[in-house]
N, C-alpha and C positions, 0 to 999 in steps of 0.2 A: 430763242428759248430751247429749242430742240438741240441746237449745237452745244449749248451750255450743259444741258443734261447729258448728252453723249460724252462730252469731255469729262464730266464728273464721274460717270460710270466707268469710262476707260481708265481714269486715274485710280479709282478704287480697285478695279480689276488688276491693274499692274501692281498696285500697292500690296495686294494680298498674295502675290505669287510667292512660291517657295524661295526664301532668301538665297538658297544655294545656287539658284539659276542665274543670279546676277553676276556681273563681271566686276572684279575687285582689283585695286592697285596691287602691284607686287609687294611681297613682304620684304622690306629693306632692313628689318631689325637685326642688328648684329648680336652674335651669341653672348659676348660679355656684357653688353648694354642692358639686356633684359633682367638678369638677376641683380645687377647694380641698381637699376631704377626701382625694382621691386623692393630691394633692401632699404633704399633711401626712403621710399614711401612708408614702409613699415616702421622705421625709426621715427619718422615725422608723426605718424598716427599715434604711436606709443607715447612719445614725449608730450604731445598736446593733450591726450587723454589723461595722462598722469598729472600734468600741471592743472588741468581743469578740475579733476577730482580733489587734488590737494588744496586748491584755492577754495573749493566749497567746504572742505573739512575745517578750514581755518576761519571761515566766516562766522560772524556773530549770528545768534539765532539758530533755531532748529529747522532744517529743511531735509529733503529726501536723502541726500548723500550722507549727511551727518547722522540723521536718525537711523538709517540702515546700518551705518558703521557701528554706532553705539549698541544697536540691538544685536549685532553679530557677537558681541562679547558674552551674550547669554547662552550660547551653545556650548554645552559641556558634554563629555563622553558619558557621564552618568545617565543611564536610560531614563530615569524619572525626570531629571532636569531637562534632558534633551526633548522629551515628549511635551513637557509643559511649554517650552519655547517654541517647538514646532506648531503647537496649537495656535500660537499667535501669528506666526508667519510661515505657512507651509512651503511657500516658494522661497527656499532658503539656499539655493546653490551658491550665489555670490557670498552670502553670509558665512557659509562653511569654509569657503576658500579664504576669505578675509580672516576668519578665526584661526585657520591653520597657519597663515602667515604670521599672525600675532603670537600665537601660543607655541608653535613649533620652531619658527625661525627667529623669534624674539624681536620682531619689528614693532615699533610704536604703532598704535592703532591707526592714526591718520596715514602713515606710510603704508601699512598693510592694506587699508581700504583703497588707497590710490593705486597701489601695485596691482591688486586684483581687478580693479576697474580697467586699468590700462591693458592688462593681459586679455580680458574678455573683449575689449574694444579692438585689440590687435587680431584676435580670433575672428571677429565679425568682418574686419577688413580682409583677412585671408579668404574667408568664404565668399565675400563679394567679388574679390579678384578671381577666384576659381570659377564663379558663376559666369562672369564676363568672358574669361579666357576660354572655357570649354564650350560655351554657346557659340562664340566666334569660330572656334576650331570645328565645331559640328557643322556649321553652315557654310564656311568658306575653306576649311582645311588649313587655314593659316594659324601660326602660333605667334601670338603677339602678347607676351607676358608684360612687357613694359607698358604698353597701351592699357592693358587690363588693370595693372596695378595702379596706374595713374588715376584711372576712373574709379577704381575701388577706394582710393583715398578720398576722391571727391564725394563718393557716396557715404563716407564716414562723417562728413561735416555739413552736407547740404541742409538748409533750414528754411524757414518761412521768410518771405521778403519783408524787410524792415521799412515800413513807411510811417514816419512819425505823425503825419497828419491823419492817419487811420489808427489811432491808438486803441480804440475798443475792438475793432475787427482784428487788429494784429494780435491782441491778447488771446483771441479765440481761434487763431489759425493753426496752432500746434506744429509739430516738427517730427520728421522721421528719426531725428537724432537728439533726443532729450538728454543731453550730457549731464544733467543734474540728477538723473535717476539711474542707479546702477542695475536694477533688476531688468529694466527694458533692454539695456545694452547687452546684458548677459544672455538674454533670450534671443537676441537678434540673430546671432550667428547660427544657433541651433535651429531657429525657425526657418532661416533661409535654406539650410541643409534639407529640412523636411520638405520645403517647397521644391527644391531641386530633385529630390527623389520622386515626388509626386509628378513632376514634369516628365521624368523618365518612364513612369508607369503609363502615363497618357500617350507618350510617344510610342511605347511598345505596342499597345493595342491598336494604334493607328498604322502600324507597320513601319514605323520610322526607327532609325538606329538611336540608341541611348546617347544622351549628351554628357552625362555625368558619371553614372554608376553602371558599368557593364555587367556587374554581377550583384545580386541580392538587393535590388532597390527597395523591396518591402522591409527588409531588415534595417537598412539605412534609415528609412522613413520612421520605423518604430522607435529606434534608438534616439534619433534626432528629435522626434516629437516628444518623447518622454523627458529628455534633458531640457527641452524648451519649456515644458510646464513646470519642471523642477525650479527653473529660473524665474518664470512668470507665465501664467497660463493664457494671457490675453492674445499671444500670437496664434495659438491654436483655436481660440474662440473665433478668430477671423478666417484662418486657413481651412479648417475642417468644413464649415458650411459652404465655402466657395468651391472646394474640391468636390464635395458631394453633389452640388448643383451642376458643376461642369460635367461630371461623369454621368449624371442623370440625363442631361441634355443629349450627350452622345449616345446613351443607351436608348432613349426614346427615338432618336434619329435612326439608329440601327433597326429597332423594332418596326418603324415605319417602312424602311427599305424592304424588310423581309415580308411583312404581312399585308402591306398595302401596295407599294409599287411593284413588288415581286409577283404578286398574284395577278396583276393586269398587264404584265409585260407583253410587248408585241411578239408575235410568233414568226417574225421574219427569219429567225434562225433559232430553232428549238435547242440546238446544242449550245449556242451562245447564251441563251436564256437560262438553261440549266446550270451552266458554269457560273453565271452571274448569281443565281440563287445560292449556290454552294459558297461562293465568296462572301455573300451578304451574311449567311448564317455563321460562317467562320468569324466574321467581324463581330457579330452579336455575341457569340460565345466568348471571344477574347475580351470584350468589354465587361461582360458579366463576371468572368473569371478574375479580371483585375479588380473589379468592384468589391467582391467579397474578400479577396486577399488583402486589399488595402484596409477594409473594415477590421479584419483581424489584426493587422499591423497597428491600427489605431487604438486597440483595446487597452494596452498599458497606459498610454497617455490619458485616455478617457477615464479609466479607473482611478488614476491619481487625481484628476480634476474633480471627479465626483467625491472622492475621499476628502480632498481639500475643502470642497464646498461644505460638506457635512461638518467637518471639524471646525471651520471658521464660524459658521452661522448657527451651530447648535451647541458647541462646547467651548469654542475659542473666544477671541476678543470681540468678534462681531456677533455674539450670541443675541438672538432676538431680531437680527437684521436679515433681510432677504432681498432677492432681486425682484424689482417691480417694473411694470410698464409705466411710462410717463407720457405727457403730451409731447408731440414732436418738437424736438430741439429745446425742450425745457431746461435740461442741464447745460446744454451748449450756450444758452442765453445767460447763464451765470457769468460767462466769460465775454460774451459779445452779443449785441442785438442784430448785427448784420452778418448772418451766417454765410451767405453767398460770397461776400467780399473776403471773409476770413478764409474760406476754402480756396478762393483764387490766389490769395497771398501765399498760402502754404503749398499750393499745387499747380502753380502757373506753368512750370516746365513740363510735368507729365501730362497735364491737360492739353498743352500745345502739341506734344508728341502724339497723343491719342487722336486729336482732331485732324492732324496732318498724316496720320498713318492708320486710318480706320481699318483698312483691309488687313494689315498685319496683326493688329490687336484682336480682330474678329476671328482670324483663321488660326493663328499659332496657339499652341498650348500655353506657353508662358504669357502671351498677351491676354488671353481670356482669363487665366488664373489671376493675373495681377489686377485686372479691372474688377473682376468679381470679388477678389479679396478686399480691395479698397471699398467697394460698394457695401459689402457686409460690415466692414469696420465702421463706415459712416452710419449705416442703418442701426447698428447696435448702440453706438454713442447717442444717436438721435432719439431712441425710444426706450432705452434701458437704463436703470440706475439702481443703486442700493437704497433701501428704505431708510427713513429716519434721518438722523444727523449725518449719515454717510452719503447722502445724496449729493451734497455740494462738493464732494471729493472728485466727482467726475471720473470714476475709475474705469468706465467703459471707453474713455477717450484713448486708453492704451491700445484697444483693439483697432481703432482708427489709425493710430500712429504705426501699428504693425502693418496695416494695409498700405499706408503711405510708403513704408520701407520697400515692399515688394513692387509697388507701382513705379517708384523711382528707379529701382534696379532694372526693370524691364525697359523703361523709357530711356535710360542711359545706354543700355545695350543697343536699342534700336538706333539711337543717334550714332553710336560707335560703328554700327553696321553701315548706316547710310553714308557716313563720312568716308568710308573705304570704297564705296562703289565707284566704278569708272564712268562717271557722268560728267558732262561739261555743260556750260551754259550759265548765264547770269542768274536765272531763276534758282537753279540748284545751289549756286554759290551764296545767293542771298538767304536761302532757306537755312543753310548750314551756319551762316553768321548769326542769324536770329536765334537759332536753337542753342548754339554754344554760348551766346550772350546770356540767354535766360538761365542756362544751367550754372554758369559761372557767377551770375548774380545771386542765385540761391546759395552757392558756395560761400561767397563773400558775406551774405546775410547770416548764414549759419555760424561762421567764425566770429562775426561781430556780435551776434546774440550772446555769446559766452565770453565776450571781452578778451578774445585770444590775442588781438593785436595790442590793446591798450594796457592790459594788466598781466596776463599770464606769460606771454613770451618776453 
C-alpha cells in the first residue's frame, strides 16, 4: 500500500512540473506546410459551418437559427425602431452582422444568416488555433501552426458521445459546439480571447512571461469581454466568477505567506528571511494590483450585462420574469433523469485528461481556470433558472456549454503537449492511443449530431 501511495504521489509531482522542463521531439514542420494546413482547415470549418446554418434555415418549423435570422430583419437604423428591437434581444451582435449582409450587400436572408454564422465560426476556429499555438510556443519554444490548426478544427466540432441506448441521458449531455445556435458560436471566439487575456494577467503576477498578449492584456480583456456579452452574456457568467475565485485563492495564499508563514520563519539566516519577506510582499502587491485592474477592465462588460438584465426583465419581452434559485438539477431533469451519465457522455475526454493530469490542472493557470469555469457553468445550470414559463428554456445551460468550451480547449492542449514529449514505453503509447481515441470519438459524434456526413456534405 505504501509503494502504491508513493508511486501515486510521485506521478502527481511529476505531472505538475512546469511543462517547459520536459523534453520534446524536434519540430519537423516545414515552412510551406503550416500555412497550407491552416488554410485547408479554415476552409473546411467555414464550409461546414455555412452548410449547417443553411440547412437549419431551410428546415420546416422554427428553431434557434431560423428564429434569430428572422429577428435580425427587425434591426433598422431608425433610433426608435432599433431601441424597440434591442429591448427584445440585447445580445444582438450576430443579428447586426446578418442584417448588414442582407441590407447592404443584398444577400437573401438565409444566405446572409449562413454567411455571418460561418464567419463567426471561422473566427472562433482562429482563436482556438492561436490559443493552442501560443501556449505550445510559450512552453516549448516550438512553432507548430499546422498541428495547432488541426486541433483548432477538432475543437470546432467536438460534441457529446452519441449512444442510442442512452436516449434520455444523451439529450441532457449538451455540447461545446451547439451549431444550431448562432449567438453561442458568435460569443465563443471573443470569450476565449477574454480567457487568454485573463491567463496572461495571472501569469504576470506569478512572474511568468505572457503567452498571448505582451502588451495591454487588460485592454484586450475589456474589449473581448464586452464583445462577448454583445454576442451572448453567458460566457462571462461562467468566466468572471471562475476568474474571481482563482485570483482570490492566489491572494489568500499570498496573505498567508506574508502574515503567517513569514512571521514565524526560522532565523537561520536573517538576511535570507528578510529577502523572503520582501519577495512575498512583492507577490502580494502584484496580485492585488492585477485584481483591481482586472476589475476595472470588467466594468464595461458588467455594465452592459446589468443594462441588458434590466431591459429584458423590466421593459423588454421578458417583463415580469426574473432569475430564481431552483432545486438542484430541476431544469436539467427536463432533459434527462440521469445527470451523471449525461455529463460523462458530454465530457468523457476532458474528464479523462483531468484525472490523468491532476497536477497540471491544479498548478497551471489555464488548467485551474478551465476546471473552475466548467464547475461554475455546471453550478449555474444546476440551481438557476428564469421564472415562470421561461424556466423550461434552460437558458443557464449556455453557461455550462461555455465552460465545456474552455475545458475542452485546455484538455486538447494538454494532449497536444503530452504527445510531443520525448517519452517512450508501452504505458505512454497506450495512454496516447486511449486519449486520441476519446477525442476523435467526440469529433465523430459532434459531426454526426448535425448530420454532416449524411445530409450536409
